[in-house]
C-alpha positions in Angstrom: -42.3 47.1 9.5 -45.5 45.8 10.8 -48.1 47.6 12.7 -48.4 46.2 16.2 -51.5 46.3 18.7 -52.7 44.7 21.6 -55.9 43.6 22.6 -56.0 43.5 26.7 -58.9 43.2 29.2 -60.1 41.0 32.2 -61.0 37.2 31.5 -64.3 36.6 29.6 -64.1 40.2 28.1 -64.3 39.0 24.6 -60.6 39.4 23.8 -60.1 36.4 21.6 -63.4 37.1 19.8 -62.4 40.6 18.9 -58.8 39.3 17.7 -60.4 36.7 15.6 -62.7 39.2 14.1 -60.0 41.7 13.5 -57.8 38.9 12.0 -60.8 37.9 9.6 -61.3 41.4 8.4 -57.8 42.3 7.8 -57.0 39.0 6.0 -59.9 39.5 3.7 -58.4 42.6 2.8 -55.4 41.2 1.7 -53.3 42.2 4.9 -50.6 39.6 6.3 -51.4 39.0 9.9 -49.5 37.5 13.0 -51.0 36.8 16.2 -49.3 36.4 19.6 -51.5 34.9 22.4 -50.5 35.2 26.2 -51.5 32.2 28.1 -51.5 32.7 31.8 -51.9 29.3 32.5 -49.4 26.4 32.3 -51.1 24.7 29.4 -49.2 22.4 26.8 -49.2 23.8 23.3 -48.8 20.0 21.9 -51.3 17.3 21.8 -50.3 14.4 24.1 -49.6 11.1 22.1 -48.3 12.8 19.1 -44.8 12.2 17.9 -43.9 15.8 18.5 -45.2 15.8 22.1 -43.2 12.5 22.8 -40.0 13.9 21.6 -40.7 17.1 23.8 -41.5 15.1 26.7 -38.5 12.8 25.9 -36.3 16.0 26.7 -36.1 17.9 23.3 -35.3 21.3 24.2 -37.0 22.5 20.6 -39.3 20.6 18.3 -40.3 21.6 14.8 -43.1 19.9 13.4 -43.6 20.6 9.7 -45.8 19.5 6.8 -46.4 20.7 3.1 -48.5 23.7 4.3 -47.8 24.1 8.2 -45.0 24.7 10.5 -45.1 24.4 14.3 -42.2 25.4 16.5 -42.3 24.1 20.1 -39.5 25.1 22.9 -39.0 24.2 26.5 -38.2 26.5 29.0 -38.2 30.2 29.2 -39.9 32.2 26.6 -38.3 34.9 24.5 -38.8 38.6 25.4 -42.2 39.9 23.8 -40.2 42.3 21.9 -38.2 39.5 20.3 -41.3 37.7 19.2 -42.7 40.8 17.8 -39.2 41.4 15.8 -39.2 37.8 14.6 -42.7 38.2 13.1 -42.7 41.8 11.9 -40.7 41.4 8.4 -43.3 38.8 7.1 -46.4 40.6 8.3 -48.4 43.9 7.9 -50.0 43.5 11.3 -49.1 41.9 14.5 -52.2 41.6 17.0 -51.1 40.7 20.6 -53.7 39.1 22.9 -52.7 39.9 26.5 -49.2 41.1 28.0 -51.0 44.0 29.7 -47.6 45.5 30.7 -45.9 45.6 27.4 -45.5 49.0 25.5 -47.6 48.4 22.5 -50.7 50.4 21.6 -53.5 48.8 23.5 -57.2 48.1 23.1 -58.7 47.5 26.5 -61.9 45.4 26.7 -64.1 46.5 29.7 -66.1 44.3 32.1 -69.1 45.0 34.4 -67.4 44.3 37.5 -64.1 46.4 36.9 -65.4 48.8 34.4 -62.5 51.2 34.4 -59.7 48.9 35.9 -57.3 48.8 33.0 -58.1 52.6 31.5 -55.0 54.0 33.1 -52.8 51.6 31.2 -50.0 53.3 29.2 -50.1 53.4 25.3 -54.1 53.1 25.7 -55.7 54.0 22.4 -59.3 52.7 22.7 -61.5 51.0 25.1 -64.7 49.1 24.5 -67.1 46.5 25.8 -68.3 43.6 23.6 -69.8 41.3 26.4 -72.7 42.5 28.6 -74.7 40.3 31.1 -72.4 37.4 29.7 -73.5 37.9 26.5 -71.7 39.2 23.2 -73.2 42.3 21.9 -72.8 41.9 18.3 -73.3 45.5 17.4 -70.7 46.7 20.0 -68.4 43.8 18.6 -68.8 45.1 14.8 -68.3 48.5 15.8 -65.5 48.0 17.7 -63.6 45.8 15.3 -64.5 48.5 12.4 -62.9 51.1 14.6 -59.7 49.0 15.4 -59.3 48.4 11.6 -59.5 52.0 10.7 -57.0 52.8 13.1 -54.5 50.2 11.9 -55.2 51.2 8.1 -54.3 54.9 9.2 -51.2 53.7 10.9 -50.1 51.5 8.0 -50.6 54.4 5.6 -48.6 56.6 7.9 -45.9 54.3 8.0 -45.5 54.0 4.2 
């Protein structure tokens, strides 16, 4: 079963930066990683003008775009519960990283910001906090240290699960 972790925090706290660095480190060490990104905006996940976009715009409830080396699934309407998405990804991966979904029950790393330094620290399932953006700039040392700490946490969880 895949180890699941969430990266949460306010806007512009470096969540995606932490997630991508963590994915890079895990995959370089041979782990299979899946990612789920919560988007609070009503953005489109397809590219206007493409065939798949036109199929969806014409009313298709689900569209699969596939090629020899990629697979893209698009579904109109309500999204499945986060737990169902995690369950779908778990069999094929060692780690699932969720960006966002603050209320979900998975272990969380909360990225703090300067305006609200402790706003999410009372979140259930919180395992670690960190600050990687200071004065609107990325603190590379803090980023590296936080990613290393999360990586270590995940490795311990994977070892304990075997």
